[in-house]
Legacy VTK file of the C-alpha trace (Angstrom):
# vtk DataFile Version 3.0
C-alpha trace
ASCII
DATASET POLYDATA
POINTS 150 float
184.031 -8.927 -229.415
184.008 -5.840 -231.576
182.936 -2.554 -230.091
180.046 -1.175 -232.092
179.079 2.379 -231.355
177.037 5.025 -233.079
178.077 8.630 -232.581
180.285 7.988 -229.552
183.794 6.606 -229.286
183.643 3.122 -227.746
184.583 3.194 -224.084
187.479 0.786 -224.652
189.285 3.250 -226.935
191.057 5.202 -224.209
191.873 2.237 -222.010
195.226 1.553 -223.654
196.566 4.929 -222.520
194.144 7.212 -220.718
196.614 10.136 -220.594
197.268 10.085 -224.367
193.494 9.954 -224.813
193.040 12.904 -222.417
195.677 14.971 -224.266
194.060 14.210 -227.660
190.622 15.224 -226.385
192.002 18.493 -224.979
193.812 19.332 -228.255
190.709 18.512 -230.316
188.320 20.466 -228.082
190.604 23.502 -228.117
190.910 23.331 -231.916
187.142 23.706 -232.297
186.990 26.343 -229.508
184.873 24.320 -227.086
184.471 25.786 -223.618
184.691 22.408 -221.885
185.065 18.689 -222.471
184.485 15.452 -220.601
186.830 12.517 -220.130
186.213 9.170 -218.407
187.153 9.466 -214.743
190.466 8.133 -213.503
192.490 9.296 -210.533
195.516 9.870 -212.771
193.590 11.879 -215.395
192.079 14.048 -212.643
195.501 14.637 -211.047
197.039 15.565 -214.442
194.161 17.991 -215.138
194.604 19.561 -211.683
198.290 20.248 -212.457
197.177 21.918 -215.720
194.763 24.125 -213.740
197.456 25.051 -211.164
199.885 25.947 -213.958
197.284 28.119 -215.750
196.647 25.949 -218.828
193.056 24.990 -217.939
190.352 27.121 -216.355
189.004 24.475 -213.977
188.323 20.777 -213.573
185.493 18.999 -211.778
184.138 15.495 -211.401
180.745 14.735 -212.903
178.646 12.387 -210.752
177.264 9.209 -212.327
173.741 10.677 -212.158
174.524 13.155 -214.957
176.400 10.713 -217.194
176.430 6.984 -217.816
179.920 6.713 -216.374
181.684 8.934 -213.875
183.495 11.637 -215.836
185.771 14.572 -215.246
184.869 17.861 -216.886
187.687 20.154 -217.989
187.124 23.827 -218.697
189.393 25.220 -221.395
191.096 28.582 -221.241
191.568 31.023 -224.125
193.619 34.202 -224.467
193.652 37.069 -226.943
196.787 36.988 -229.070
198.674 40.149 -230.050
196.715 40.081 -233.332
193.506 40.154 -231.295
192.343 36.634 -232.102
191.327 34.053 -229.520
193.996 31.460 -228.898
193.956 28.424 -226.657
196.117 28.680 -223.538
197.733 25.388 -224.602
200.031 25.649 -227.613
201.490 22.163 -227.372
200.527 19.113 -225.363
202.419 15.861 -225.822
202.848 12.530 -224.103
206.437 11.838 -223.052
206.355 8.516 -221.182
204.212 5.938 -223.006
203.151 2.390 -222.126
205.575 1.186 -224.824
208.422 3.415 -223.665
208.451 4.689 -220.110
210.473 7.816 -219.373
211.737 8.550 -215.856
213.900 11.437 -214.727
215.613 12.426 -211.525
214.984 16.084 -210.771
218.625 16.923 -211.596
218.381 15.273 -215.032
215.098 16.929 -215.988
215.729 19.747 -218.477
213.550 22.872 -218.514
210.586 22.541 -220.863
210.884 25.011 -223.773
213.673 26.834 -221.945
211.450 27.354 -218.904
208.374 28.538 -220.849
206.668 25.157 -220.784
206.030 22.579 -218.086
206.539 18.858 -217.666
203.911 16.873 -215.790
205.444 14.201 -213.565
204.093 11.325 -211.556
206.191 11.334 -208.362
206.099 9.640 -204.965
204.503 12.907 -203.753
201.704 12.757 -206.336
201.292 14.201 -209.836
203.219 17.486 -210.014
204.463 20.035 -212.525
208.244 20.091 -212.956
208.334 23.388 -211.022
206.514 21.811 -208.055
208.696 18.670 -208.282
211.896 20.763 -208.319
210.819 22.601 -205.140
210.204 19.273 -203.424
213.299 17.642 -205.003
211.248 14.761 -206.443
211.874 12.935 -209.710
209.518 10.461 -211.334
207.781 9.386 -214.521
207.549 12.215 -217.074
203.910 11.866 -218.161
203.794 14.774 -220.580
204.909 18.214 -221.661
202.693 21.265 -221.975
203.482 24.604 -223.498
LINES 1 151
150 0 1 2 3 4 5 6 7 8 9 10 11 12 13 14 15 16 17 18 19 20 21 22 23 24 25 26 27 28 29 30 31 32 33 34 35 36 37 38 39 40 41 42 43 44 45 46 47 48 49 50 51 52 53 54 55 56 57 58 59 60 61 62 63 64 65 66 67 68 69 70 71 72 73 74 75 76 77 78 79 80 81 82 83 84 85 86 87 88 89 90 91 92 93 94 95 96 97 98 99 100 101 102 103 104 105 106 107 108 109 110 111 112 113 114 115 116 117 118 119 120 121 122 123 124 125 126 127 128 129 130 131 132 133 134 135 136 137 138 139 140 141 142 143 144 145 146 147 148 149
């Protein structure tokens, strides 16, 4: 059946690739200078957001109980900085999906290049959980390269 929805994206939209959906929502929210955004809860989305908080790209992340929303959500708090020109700029300059359902990308820690010459970060799903490339290098763990953030 067709998803009919007024004013809200049908729930099924993000199911094909919840991480691509998460990245798109973050980029869109930052573009319109929102302070926070919500995304349907998933363990993977929460773990990815927590890496972004640890690496300084997001202010905070929390889970929203079902009481306050129809579905369980995660709430992400965006971070902004003043640029040299004095204007507010999102902490995230670039956010892209690397491994996709149609084309999975895996890397051993020795094969993983530095993101943006060391200025950016990769987000990896490893046997030790979802980690930034810096965390994965310390623990010598490779895995699926979920995305790149700069």
